[in-house]
Structure formats: structure tokens, C-alpha cells
C-alpha positions in Angstrom: 115.3 146.5 145.5 112.5 148.4 147.4 109.6 146.6 148.9 106.1 147.2 147.6 104.7 150.0 149.8 101.3 148.4 149.8 102.6 145.3 151.4 103.0 147.4 154.6 99.7 147.4 156.5 100.3 151.0 157.7 100.5 152.2 154.1 96.8 151.2 153.8 95.6 153.2 156.8 94.5 156.2 154.6 93.3 154.1 151.7 89.5 154.3 150.9 87.1 152.8 148.4 86.5 155.1 145.5 83.3 157.3 145.7 80.6 157.3 143.0 82.3 160.3 141.4 85.7 158.6 141.5 84.4 155.4 140.0 82.7 157.4 137.3 86.0 159.1 136.4 87.6 155.7 136.3 84.9 154.4 134.0 85.4 157.4 131.7 89.1 156.8 131.6 88.6 153.1 130.8 86.2 154.1 128.1 88.7 156.6 126.6 91.3 153.8 126.5 89.1 151.5 124.3 89.8 151.5 120.6 88.5 154.5 118.7 86.4 152.4 116.3 84.7 150.7 119.3 84.1 154.0 121.0 82.6 155.6 117.9 79.9 152.9 117.8 78.9 153.9 121.3 78.0 157.5 120.4 75.1 158.6 122.5 75.5 155.8 125.1 75.2 157.2 128.7 77.5 155.6 131.3 76.1 156.0 134.8 77.5 154.8 138.2 75.3 154.1 141.1 75.8 152.2 144.4 73.3 149.5 143.7 70.7 148.5 141.1 67.2 149.7 141.8 64.6 147.4 143.4 62.8 147.4 140.1 65.8 146.0 138.3 66.4 143.4 141.0 62.8 142.3 140.8 62.7 142.3 137.0 65.9 140.2 136.8 64.8 137.9 139.7 68.0 138.6 141.7 68.2 137.7 145.3 70.8 140.3 146.3 71.8 143.8 145.2 75.3 142.4 145.1 74.4 140.0 142.3 74.7 142.6 139.5 77.9 144.5 138.6 76.5 146.3 135.6 73.5 146.6 133.4 72.7 147.7 129.8 69.3 149.4 129.4 68.1 150.3 125.9 67.8 148.9 122.5 70.9 147.2 121.0 72.2 148.7 117.8 71.0 145.8 115.6 67.5 146.3 116.9 67.2 150.0 116.5 65.0 151.6 113.8 65.3 155.0 112.3 61.6 155.0 111.8 60.8 154.4 115.5 59.6 157.3 117.6 62.1 159.2 119.7 64.0 156.7 121.8 65.7 157.1 125.1 69.5 156.9 124.9 71.1 153.5 125.6 72.5 153.5 129.1 75.1 151.5 130.8 75.0 151.2 134.6 78.0 150.3 136.7 77.2 149.4 140.3 79.9 150.6 142.7 79.2 148.5 145.8 78.9 145.1 144.0 82.0 146.0 141.9 84.0 146.8 145.1 82.7 143.6 146.8 83.8 141.5 143.7 87.2 143.3 143.8 87.7 142.4 147.5 87.0 138.8 146.7 89.2 138.3 143.6 92.8 138.8 142.6 92.1 141.4 139.9 92.8 145.1 139.8 89.8 147.5 140.2 90.6 149.0 136.8 90.5 145.5 135.1 87.1 144.8 136.7 85.6 148.1 135.7 87.0 147.5 132.1 85.5 144.0 132.0 82.1 145.1 133.2 82.0 148.2 130.9 83.1 146.2 127.8 80.5 143.5 128.7 77.7 146.0 128.9 78.9 147.7 125.7 78.6 144.2 124.1 74.9 144.3 124.9 74.7 147.7 123.2 76.1 145.9 120.1 73.4 143.3 120.4 75.5 140.5 121.9 74.0 138.1 124.4 75.8 136.9 127.6 76.4 133.6 125.8 77.9 135.4 122.8 80.3 137.3 125.0 81.3 134.2 127.0 82.1 132.5 123.7 84.2 135.5 122.6 86.1 135.6 125.9 86.7 131.8 125.8 88.0 132.0 122.2 90.3 134.9 123.2 91.8 132.8 125.9 
């Protein structure tokens, strides 16, 4: 039986954190792995990766640190959209690379699982779900 190569500290010497582009590719792969029906309800949603939330977002949300937010939904949730409304900006989902990497370093989860969780959580806001709604769903799912 072979030993896990990542248990050797020397195997990590060339490892690096994913770049913005690499995390964006990972998010796109995670999104493609979601059920087709789920993805079809996200038509037009733009997924964007940035290192940190903007100062405006931090101020608006009353956050003390740029590391306090892993992702953000900006837009009008599906249940609240109106066909008669003037032209609307597309709904956007932001994933914040540095807070995600910081969370990854502090927890026993894979980076892919964290990206999937944050992405699905923000898509939940696109569907009009609140944080409490999603917490209840996750709790019920075990």
C-alpha cells in the first residue's frame, strides 16, 4: 500500500493557492456538476471571482473584516423579478478567493467542497431563499 504523497512535506514545496482565474475555472466546473434543472433556473446569472468584497459591500453589510464574507448574491431573486420592470442588470454571484482560501486553511474540508457550498448558497439567494431558509434545508438534509 502506497503512502499518500501529500503527507510528505516535500511534496507540498511546489503547491500554491489557486489564482483568480483558476478559482473561476473551479467554480465553473462545480456549476457544471450541479443538476441540469438547477442550472437551467440560473440562466443569465453571472459568476464572478474576486480576491475580496469591495469596501462598499463591507460597509453596506456592516462587516468588520474583508475575510468575513466568502460569497455574495447581488440582484433580484427570481420570485421578486417582474417582466414589466425596466431593463434589469443580471443577477451576479461573487466568490471571494482570499476568504475562501482562509476558510479552507482553517477547516477540514476540500477546497472544491467549500466552493460548491458557497456557490450553492448564493444560488439559493437567486432563488429567493434567505440564509435562515438555507440553514433549515441544510439541517433537514443532515
